[in-house]
C-alpha positions as CSV (number, residue, x, y, z in Angstrom):
1,M,0.0,0.0,0.0
2,E,1.2,3.5,-0.9
3,F,0.4,6.7,1.1
4,Y,-1.1,9.5,-1.0
5,Q,-1.9,13.1,-0.4
6,Y,-4.8,14.2,-2.7
7,K,-6.8,17.1,-3.9
8,A,-10.4,16.3,-4.8
9,I,-13.7,18.0,-5.6
10,D,-17.2,17.0,-4.4
11,E,-20.6,17.2,-6.1
12,K,-21.1,20.8,-4.9
13,G,-17.7,21.9,-6.3
14,R,-16.0,22.2,-3.0
15,I,-12.3,21.3,-2.8
16,H,-11.1,18.7,-0.3
17,N,-7.5,18.0,0.6
18,G,-6.4,14.9,2.5
19,S,-4.4,11.8,2.7
20,V,-5.2,8.1,2.3
21,D,-3.5,4.7,1.8
22,A,-4.1,3.1,-1.6
23,A,-2.6,0.3,-3.7
24,N,-2.3,2.5,-6.8
25,V,-3.9,5.5,-8.5
26,A,-6.9,3.5,-9.7
27,D,-7.4,2.3,-6.1
28,L,-7.1,5.9,-4.9
29,E,-9.8,7.1,-7.3
30,M,-12.1,4.2,-6.3
31,R,-11.7,5.1,-2.6
32,L,-12.5,8.8,-3.2
33,G,-15.4,7.8,-5.4
34,K,-16.9,6.0,-2.4
35,L,-16.8,9.4,-0.6
36,S,-18.4,11.1,-3.6
37,L,-15.2,12.8,-4.5
38,D,-13.5,13.2,-7.9
39,L,-9.7,13.2,-7.9
40,I,-8.0,16.4,-9.2
41,N,-4.3,15.6,-8.4
42,Y,-2.3,13.6,-6.0
43,K,1.2,13.2,-4.5
44,Q,2.7,9.9,-3.3
45,V,4.3,10.7,0.1
46,K,5.6,7.4,1.5
47,S,5.1,3.7,1.5
48,N,5.1,2.4,5.1
49,T,2.0,0.3,5.3
50,K,3.9,-2.8,4.0
51,R,6.3,-2.8,6.9
52,V,3.6,-2.2,9.6
53,A,1.1,-4.7,8.3
54,G,3.6,-7.4,7.3
55,S,5.3,-7.7,10.7
56,G,4.2,-10.7,12.7
57,V,3.2,-13.0,9.9
58,K,4.9,-16.3,10.4
59,R,5.5,-19.4,8.3
60,R,2.5,-21.3,9.9
61,D,0.3,-18.4,8.9
62,L,1.4,-18.7,5.3
63,I,0.7,-22.4,5.4
64,T,-2.8,-21.6,6.5
65,F,-3.0,-18.9,3.7
66,C,-1.9,-21.4,1.0
67,F,-4.2,-24.2,2.2
68,H,-7.2,-21.8,2.3
69,L,-6.6,-20.4,-1.2
70,E,-5.8,-23.8,-2.6
71,Q,-9.1,-25.3,-1.4
72,T,-11.3,-22.3,-2.3
73,S,-9.7,-21.8,-5.8
74,R,-10.1,-25.5,-6.5
75,A,-13.8,-25.2,-5.6
76,G,-14.2,-22.2,-7.9
77,V,-14.6,-19.6,-5.3
78,P,-13.5,-16.1,-6.5
79,I,-10.2,-14.8,-5.1
80,L,-11.9,-11.8,-3.5
81,E,-14.4,-13.9,-1.6
82,S,-11.6,-16.3,-0.6
83,L,-9.5,-13.5,0.8
84,Q,-12.5,-12.0,2.6
85,D,-13.2,-15.3,4.3
86,L,-9.6,-15.7,5.2
87,R,-9.5,-12.1,6.7
88,D,-12.6,-12.7,8.7
89,S,-11.5,-16.1,10.1
90,S,-7.8,-15.4,10.7
91,D,-6.5,-15.7,14.3
92,N,-3.5,-13.5,13.5
93,P,-4.4,-9.8,13.3
94,R,-1.3,-9.0,11.2
95,L,-2.3,-11.6,8.6
96,A,-5.8,-10.1,8.6
97,E,-4.3,-6.6,8.0
98,V,-2.3,-7.9,5.1
99,T,-5.2,-9.8,3.6
100,N,-7.5,-6.7,3.9
101,A,-4.9,-4.6,2.2
102,M,-4.6,-7.1,-0.6
103,I,-8.4,-7.1,-1.0
104,E,-8.4,-3.3,-1.4
105,S,-5.6,-3.6,-3.9
106,I,-7.4,-6.2,-6.0
107,E,-10.6,-4.1,-5.8
108,G,-8.4,-1.2,-7.2
109,G,-7.5,-3.3,-10.3
110,S,-4.5,-5.3,-9.2
111,T,-4.0,-9.0,-9.7
112,L,-3.4,-11.3,-6.8
113,S,0.3,-11.5,-7.5
114,E,0.6,-7.7,-7.8
115,A,-1.2,-7.3,-4.5
116,M,1.3,-9.8,-2.9
117,M,4.3,-7.9,-4.3
118,Q,3.4,-5.0,-2.0
119,F,4.1,-7.3,0.9
120,E,7.4,-8.8,-0.3
121,D,8.6,-9.0,3.3
122,V,5.7,-11.4,4.0
123,F,5.5,-13.5,0.9
124,G,9.0,-13.1,-0.8
125,K,9.9,-13.0,-4.5
126,I,9.6,-16.7,-5.0
127,F,6.1,-16.9,-3.6
128,T,4.8,-14.0,-5.7
129,N,6.5,-15.1,-8.9
130,L,5.0,-18.6,-8.5
131,V,1.5,-17.1,-7.9
132,K,2.0,-15.0,-11.0
133,A,3.0,-18.0,-13.0
134,G,-0.1,-19.8,-11.7
135,E,-2.3,-16.9,-12.8
136,Q,-0.9,-17.0,-16.3
137,S,-1.1,-20.8,-16.6
138,G,-4.5,-21.1,-14.9
139,E,-3.1,-23.6,-12.4
140,I,-3.4,-21.3,-9.3
141,S,-4.8,-24.0,-7.0
142,Q,-1.9,-26.3,-7.9
143,V,0.6,-23.6,-7.2
144,F,-0.9,-23.0,-3.8
145,L,-0.9,-26.7,-3.1
146,K,2.9,-26.9,-3.9
147,L,3.6,-23.8,-2.0
148,G,1.8,-25.1,1.1
149,E,3.8,-28.4,0.9
150,S,7.0,-26.5,0.4
151,L,6.3,-24.3,3.5
152,K,5.5,-27.3,5.6
153,W,8.8,-28.9,4.5
154,Q,10.7,-25.6,5.3
155,D,9.1,-25.8,8.8
156,E,10.4,-29.3,9.3
157,Q,13.9,-28.3,8.0
158,A,14.0,-25.3,10.3
159,A,13.2,-27.6,13.3
160,Q,15.9,-30.0,12.1
161,T,18.5,-27.2,11.8
162,K,17.6,-26.0,15.3
163,K,18.1,-29.5,16.7
164,L,21.4,-29.7,14.8
165,L,22.8,-26.5,16.3
166,M,21.0,-26.1,19.7
167,Y,21.7,-29.5,21.2
168,P,25.5,-29.4,20.8
169,S,25.4,-25.8,22.1
170,F,23.4,-26.8,25.2
171,V,25.7,-29.7,26.0
172,G,28.8,-27.5,25.4
173,I,27.4,-24.9,27.8
174,V,26.9,-27.5,30.5
175,V,30.4,-28.9,30.0
176,G,31.8,-25.4,30.0
177,G,30.0,-24.6,33.3
178,V,31.3,-27.8,34.9
179,V,34.9,-27.1,33.8
180,S,34.7,-23.5,35.0
181,F,33.5,-24.7,38.5
182,L,36.4,-27.2,38.6
183,M,39.0,-24.7,37.6
184,I,37.7,-21.7,39.6
185,Y,36.6,-23.3,42.8
186,L,37.7,-26.9,43.3
187,V,41.2,-27.0,41.7
188,P,42.6,-24.0,43.6
189,Q,41.7,-25.6,46.9
190,L,43.3,-29.0,46.0
191,V,46.4,-27.3,44.5
192,S,47.0,-25.2,47.6
193,F,47.2,-28.5,49.6
194,V,49.5,-30.0,47.0
195,K,51.9,-27.0,47.2
196,T,52.3,-27.4,51.0
197,M,54.0,-30.7,50.5
198,G,57.1,-28.9,49.3
199,Q,58.1,-31.3,46.5
200,E,58.6,-30.8,42.8
201,L,55.4,-30.9,40.9
202,P,55.0,-32.9,37.7
203,A,54.4,-31.1,34.4
204,H,50.7,-32.1,34.1
205,T,50.1,-30.6,37.6
206,K,51.9,-27.4,36.6
207,A,49.7,-27.3,33.5
208,L,46.6,-27.7,35.6
209,I,47.7,-24.9,37.9
210,F,48.4,-22.6,34.9
211,V,44.9,-23.3,33.4
212,S,43.3,-22.8,36.8
213,D,45.1,-19.5,37.3
214,I,43.7,-18.3,33.9
215,F,40.2,-19.1,34.9
216,V,40.6,-17.5,38.3
217,N,42.4,-14.3,37.2
218,Y,40.9,-13.7,33.7
219,W,37.4,-15.2,34.0
220,Y,35.9,-12.0,32.7
221,L,37.9,-12.3,29.5
222,L,36.8,-15.9,29.1
223,L,33.2,-14.8,29.5
224,I,33.5,-11.9,27.1
225,L,35.6,-13.7,24.4
226,P,32.7,-15.8,22.9
227,F,30.5,-12.7,22.5
228,A,33.5,-10.7,21.1
229,I,34.1,-13.4,18.5
230,V,30.5,-13.7,17.5
231,G,30.2,-9.9,17.3
232,G,33.4,-9.6,15.2
233,I,32.0,-12.3,12.8
234,F,28.7,-10.5,12.6
235,I,30.3,-7.1,11.8
236,G,32.6,-8.8,9.3
237,I,29.7,-10.4,7.5
238,K,27.8,-7.1,7.4
239,T,30.7,-4.9,6.2
240,S,32.8,-7.2,4.0
241,P,31.4,-9.3,1.2
242,A,34.8,-11.1,0.9
243,F,34.8,-11.9,4.6
244,H,31.2,-13.1,4.3
245,L,32.2,-15.4,1.4
246,K,35.2,-16.9,3.3
247,Y,33.1,-17.4,6.4
248,D,30.4,-19.3,4.5
249,E,33.0,-21.4,2.8
250,L,34.5,-22.2,6.2
251,V,31.1,-23.1,7.7
252,L,30.6,-25.7,5.0
253,R,34.0,-27.3,5.8
254,V,33.3,-27.7,9.5
255,P,33.5,-31.4,10.3
256,V,30.2,-33.3,10.7
257,I,28.0,-30.1,10.9
258,G,29.2,-28.5,7.6
259,P,28.1,-31.3,5.3
260,I,24.7,-31.5,6.9
261,L,24.2,-27.7,6.5
262,K,25.2,-28.0,2.9
263,K,22.6,-30.8,2.4
264,I,19.9,-28.7,4.0
265,I,20.7,-25.8,1.6
266,L,20.8,-28.0,-1.4
267,T,17.5,-29.7,-0.4
268,R,15.9,-26.3,-0.2
269,L,17.3,-25.3,-3.6
270,T,16.1,-28.4,-5.4
271,G,12.7,-28.3,-3.8
272,F,12.1,-24.7,-4.9
273,F,13.7,-25.5,-8.3
274,A,11.2,-28.3,-8.9
275,I,8.2,-26.1,-8.0
276,M,9.3,-23.2,-10.1
277,Y,10.2,-25.3,-13.1
278,A,6.8,-27.1,-12.9
279,S,5.1,-23.7,-12.9
280,G,6.7,-22.8,-16.2
281,I,9.5,-20.6,-14.9
282,T,12.7,-20.9,-17.1
283,I,15.7,-22.7,-15.8
284,I,17.8,-19.5,-15.9
285,D,15.2,-17.7,-13.7
286,C,15.1,-20.7,-11.4
287,I,18.9,-20.6,-11.0
288,R,18.9,-16.8,-10.4
289,T,16.2,-17.3,-7.7
290,G,18.3,-20.1,-6.2
291,E,21.1,-17.6,-5.7
292,E,18.8,-15.4,-3.6
293,I,17.4,-18.2,-1.4
294,A,20.7,-20.1,-0.9
295,G,21.5,-18.4,2.4
296,N,25.2,-19.1,1.9
297,K,27.5,-17.0,-0.2
298,A,29.6,-19.9,-1.3
299,I,26.7,-21.8,-2.7
300,A,25.2,-18.6,-4.2
301,K,28.4,-18.0,-6.0
302,A,28.4,-21.6,-7.3
303,M,24.8,-21.1,-8.5
304,H,25.7,-17.9,-10.3
305,Q,28.5,-19.8,-12.1
306,V,25.9,-22.5,-13.0
307,G,23.6,-19.9,-14.4
308,Q,26.4,-18.4,-16.6
309,Q,27.3,-21.8,-17.9
310,I,23.7,-22.7,-18.8
311,A,23.4,-19.3,-20.6
312,D,26.5,-20.2,-22.5
313,G,24.9,-23.4,-23.7
314,M,26.0,-26.0,-21.2
315,T,23.5,-28.5,-19.8
316,L,22.2,-28.3,-16.3
317,S,23.9,-31.6,-15.2
318,D,27.2,-30.5,-16.6
319,S,27.0,-27.1,-15.0
320,F,26.3,-28.6,-11.6
321,E,29.1,-31.1,-12.1
322,T,31.5,-28.2,-12.9
323,A,30.4,-26.3,-9.8
324,E,30.9,-29.4,-7.6
325,L,27.7,-28.8,-5.8
326,F,26.3,-32.4,-5.9
327,P,27.7,-35.9,-5.5
328,P,27.8,-38.2,-8.6
329,L,24.6,-40.0,-7.7
330,V,22.6,-36.7,-7.7
331,L,24.2,-35.6,-10.9
332,R,23.2,-38.8,-12.6
333,M,19.6,-38.3,-11.5
334,I,19.6,-34.8,-13.0
335,R,21.1,-36.1,-16.2
336,V,18.5,-38.8,-16.5
337,G,15.8,-36.2,-15.8
338,E,17.1,-34.0,-18.6
339,T,17.3,-36.9,-21.0
340,T,13.8,-38.2,-20.3
341,G,12.1,-34.8,-20.0
342,A,11.2,-35.5,-16.3
343,L,13.5,-33.0,-14.7
344,Q,10.9,-32.0,-12.2
345,D,10.6,-35.5,-10.9
346,S,14.4,-35.9,-10.7
347,L,14.6,-32.7,-8.7
348,L,11.9,-33.9,-6.3
349,N,13.7,-37.2,-5.9
350,I,16.9,-35.4,-5.0
351,S,15.0,-33.3,-2.4
352,Y,13.5,-36.5,-1.0
353,F,16.9,-38.2,-1.0
354,Y,18.6,-35.3,0.8
355,T,15.7,-34.9,3.3
356,R,16.0,-38.5,4.4
357,D,19.8,-38.3,4.5
358,I,19.6,-35.1,6.6
359,K,17.3,-36.7,9.1
360,E,19.4,-39.7,9.5
361,S,22.6,-37.6,9.8
362,I,21.1,-35.4,12.5
363,E,19.9,-38.5,14.5
364,R,23.4,-40.0,14.2
365,L,25.0,-36.8,15.3
366,Q,22.7,-36.5,18.4
367,T,23.5,-40.1,19.4
368,M,27.3,-39.3,19.1
369,I,27.3,-36.0,21.0
370,E,26.2,-37.2,24.4
371,P,28.9,-40.0,24.7
372,A,31.5,-37.6,23.1
373,M,30.7,-34.9,25.7
374,T,30.8,-37.5,28.5
375,I,34.2,-38.7,27.4
376,V,35.5,-35.1,27.2
377,L,34.2,-34.2,30.7
378,G,35.4,-37.5,32.1
379,G,38.9,-36.8,30.6
380,I,39.0,-33.4,32.2
381,I,38.0,-34.7,35.6
382,A,40.5,-37.5,35.3
383,W,43.2,-35.0,34.4
384,V,42.3,-32.9,37.5
385,M,42.3,-36.0,39.8
386,F,45.5,-37.4,38.4
387,S,47.3,-34.0,38.7
388,V,46.2,-33.6,42.3
389,L,46.4,-37.1,43.6
390,G,49.6,-38.0,41.7
391,P,51.9,-35.9,43.9
392,I,50.1,-37.0,47.0
393,Y,50.6,-40.7,46.0
394,D,54.3,-40.0,45.3
395,L,54.7,-38.5,48.7
396,I,53.0,-41.4,50.4
397,T,55.3,-43.9,48.6
398,K,58.4,-42.1,49.8
399,V,57.4,-42.3,53.5
400,K,59.4,-44.9,55.3
401,I,57.7,-46.9,58.0
């Protein structure tokens, strides 16, 4: 929605000045017409309704939006009536605001996709482009069905990603807390007793004392350091494209977690690629959109190279093989899809293949983390006990009875 200042005239010839939100000039004229006013001239001031109305619309709301429009369009209900029903039944007031604004925009002469484009922060380019393709092909209900399924899949992948990152973080925090307690409180008391024995301390005991002193004297630095590192990375990503690219490349190389994150990104790309391609969007446009939704600069760069190679006449499978994005099995599936004309099915099979692989990888990772953390914590405790009790044992063995 745009914000207009207008000058209009009523039936008695009186001039009226005011301001109003409208989707476009036609919508502005229609709104004034309802007030028995004729537009003389106007001035567009600002466009802030989109930000206000769009905030607070979540993925679950969009799933409901897609399901509602898919069902009503399949039943032959006009779009305006469908949106009105959705607005009146929505539990989310923000979604109701967006829907109402879209209704007013369509009444002003816009298409559904054009109305959605005013709320790009809610729907995104891919969503609106797919709806536009559905309007042109007459398969709007099928587009909403695929979008709803894709959003549900995204919701599942988001949950999987959270499990992948949050569980190790939680266990790491617990282990860090236990280690900090040992080094700051327990070790200094035990070491003070060992020092009173007056004998030469072994190297591992000296190392324990050194580490404990760092925790005791510089605990505030150890507390600030993680936040400083995260803040530095965030600033580097925001200010330096080269740093952002290097960081994203490094993330994909992190053992265990990096390959899983790469599979999650590639699954999202192939899933959207299949939907867009089935909706009649060209391969080049699918690749360009893939750059935008990759969420990783390294993969976005590879997708850009793929697009250039396809534009130069190379096949999709050869382009992906050159970019080294997919393993040989996936490349073979893409090549078969190109040869048989069933590229959409091949892309959906790749998405399914990776989805199952991701789930299994995360489950394996979760089963490995707990014993790994237990071993690490046990090793640290064993080091502390051995470093403290070792000198005591040596002293006892030297006592002559």
